[in-house]
C-alpha positions in Angstrom: 29.0 8.6 -9.4 26.2 10.9 -10.6 22.4 10.4 -10.3 20.0 12.7 -12.1 16.3 12.6 -11.4 13.5 14.0 -13.5 9.7 13.8 -13.9 8.6 15.8 -10.9 6.1 18.6 -11.1 2.6 19.8 -10.0 -0.2 17.2 -10.0 -3.7 17.3 -8.6 -4.7 15.1 -5.7 -5.4 11.6 -7.0 -3.1 12.1 -9.9 -0.1 10.2 -11.1 3.5 10.9 -11.9 6.4 9.0 -13.4 9.9 9.7 -12.1 13.1 8.7 -13.7 16.7 8.4 -12.4 19.6 8.1 -14.6 22.9 6.9 -13.2 26.4 7.8 -14.5 29.9 6.7 -13.5 29.2 3.3 -12.1 28.1 -0.2 -13.2 24.4 0.5 -12.9 23.3 -3.0 -13.6 25.2 -4.3 -10.6 23.9 -1.8 -8.1 20.9 -1.8 -5.7 18.9 1.3 -6.3 16.2 3.1 -4.3 13.8 6.0 -4.2 13.4 8.3 -1.2 11.7 11.5 -0.4 12.0 14.4 2.0 9.0 16.6 2.6 8.9 20.0 4.2 9.8 19.7 7.8 10.1 15.9 7.5 13.0 13.6 7.5 14.2 11.3 4.8 11.8 8.5 4.0 12.3 5.4 1.9 9.7 4.9 -0.8 10.8 1.8 -2.7 14.0 -0.1 -3.6 15.0 -2.5 -6.3 17.8 -5.0 -6.4 20.2 -5.4 -9.3 18.2 -8.4 -10.4 14.9 -6.5 -10.3 13.4 -7.6 -6.9 11.3 -4.7 -5.6 10.4 -3.7 -2.1 8.1 -0.9 -1.0 7.6 1.0 2.2 4.2 1.2 3.8 1.3 2.1 1.5 3.6 2.6 -1.5 3.2 -1.0 -2.6 -0.4 -0.3 -3.4 0.1 2.8 -5.4 3.5 2.8 -6.9 5.8 0.6 -9.1 9.5 0.7 -9.2 11.4 -0.7 -12.2 14.8 -0.4 -13.9 16.2 -0.7 -17.4 19.8 -1.7 -16.9 20.5 -1.4 -20.6 19.8 2.3 -20.3 21.1 2.9 -16.8 17.7 4.2 -15.7 15.3 3.5 -12.8 11.7 4.5 -12.7 9.0 5.2 -10.1 5.4 5.2 -11.2 3.2 6.8 -8.6 -0.6 7.0 -8.5 -3.3 8.1 -6.1 -1.1 11.0 -4.9 -2.1 13.0 -1.8 -1.0 16.5 -0.8 1.0 14.9 1.9 3.1 13.2 -0.8 4.5 16.6 -1.7 8.2 16.3 -1.3 11.6 16.2 -3.0 12.0 12.7 -4.4 15.5 11.5 -5.0 17.2 8.3 -5.9 20.2 6.6 -4.3 22.7 3.9 -5.4 23.9 1.2 -3.2 22.4 -0.9 -0.4 23.6 1.6 2.1 22.2 4.5 0.0 25.7 5.6 -0.5 25.2 8.0 -3.4 22.1 10.1 -3.9 20.9 12.6 -6.4 19.7 16.1 -5.9 16.1 15.1 -6.4 13.0 16.3 -8.2 10.2 18.3 -6.6 6.7 16.7 -6.5 3.9 19.0 -5.5 0.4 17.6 -5.1 -2.1 20.4 -4.9 -5.4 21.5 -6.4 
């Protein structure tokens, strides 16, 4: 199993970013997927998750300012984020499985002016 995230970078406060996660080595379409983040000095935090059938769930305020989706034909999951704050700066990573069994290395998101 391999998960590769991309799309991170530097964005100004209030800005938007679109993250991608490509999965290899497993039947992507059958697997529950999720996005998490870990900020400096913080623990791991769930951002959003999506079932194999496309049902999405969000943590906290993320429902109002993000959208998780997946393209099973291309083995890719997306996270569209908007209204980003400096406190959202973190490594964002994706995981496969309802128990977050396999996770990627992540992509750095930095929100700063």
